C-alpha positions as CSV (number, residue, x, y, z in Angstrom):
1,X,-0.1,0.1,-0.2
2,X,1.4,4.1,-1.0
3,X,1.9,6.0,2.3
4,X,-0.8,9.1,1.6
5,X,1.2,12.1,1.0
6,X,0.2,15.7,2.0
7,X,1.1,19.2,-0.1
8,X,0.9,22.1,1.9
9,X,0.6,26.0,0.4
10,X,1.7,28.6,2.4
11,X,2.8,32.2,2.2
12,X,6.6,33.2,3.5
13,X,5.2,34.6,7.0
14,X,3.2,31.6,8.0
15,X,6.3,29.5,7.0
16,X,8.4,31.7,8.7
17,X,6.0,31.1,12.2
18,X,6.1,27.1,11.4
19,X,9.5,27.1,11.6
20,X,9.8,29.3,14.4
21,X,7.0,26.6,16.5
22,X,9.2,23.8,15.5
23,X,12.2,25.6,16.6
24,X,10.7,26.0,20.1
25,X,9.1,22.6,20.7
26,X,12.5,21.1,19.6
27,X,14.1,23.4,22.2
28,X,11.4,22.3,24.6
29,X,12.1,18.7,23.4
30,X,16.2,19.3,24.3
31,X,15.3,20.7,27.4
32,X,13.0,17.8,28.9
33,X,15.7,15.1,27.1
34,X,12.1,14.2,24.9
35,X,13.5,12.8,22.1
36,X,13.9,15.5,18.7
37,X,13.4,13.0,16.0
38,X,10.1,13.7,14.6
39,X,10.7,17.2,15.2
40,X,13.9,17.1,13.3
41,X,12.3,15.7,10.5
42,X,9.3,18.2,10.3
43,X,11.9,20.8,10.5
44,X,14.4,19.6,8.1
45,X,11.0,19.0,5.7
46,X,10.4,22.7,6.2
47,X,13.6,24.2,5.7
48,X,13.8,22.7,2.6
49,X,10.7,23.6,1.1
50,X,10.7,25.2,-2.0
51,X,9.0,28.0,-3.5
52,X,6.3,27.7,-6.1
53,X,7.8,27.6,-9.7
54,X,11.3,27.6,-7.7
55,X,13.9,24.8,-7.8
56,X,15.2,23.2,-5.4
57,X,19.3,22.8,-4.7
58,X,21.3,20.1,-2.7
59,X,23.3,20.6,0.1
60,X,26.2,21.7,-2.1
61,X,24.4,24.6,-3.7
62,X,24.1,22.9,-7.2
63,X,20.5,21.9,-8.7
64,X,19.9,18.8,-9.9
65,X,20.2,20.0,-13.6
66,X,23.4,21.3,-13.3
67,X,25.2,18.1,-11.7
């Protein structure tokens, strides 16, 4: 069975607010010795989000087309 995936559309302000909330939640997890893996995964997804019509670059700065 295929995994169900979801796509969200949000403004730049909403994305920055989401990132702030996730960072704060991660910090709370670290202070209370709670596992952070799930929050880290969500934070990584939000950080890697590409603007509509934009090209995603890998961590070395080259787009997939340029490799």
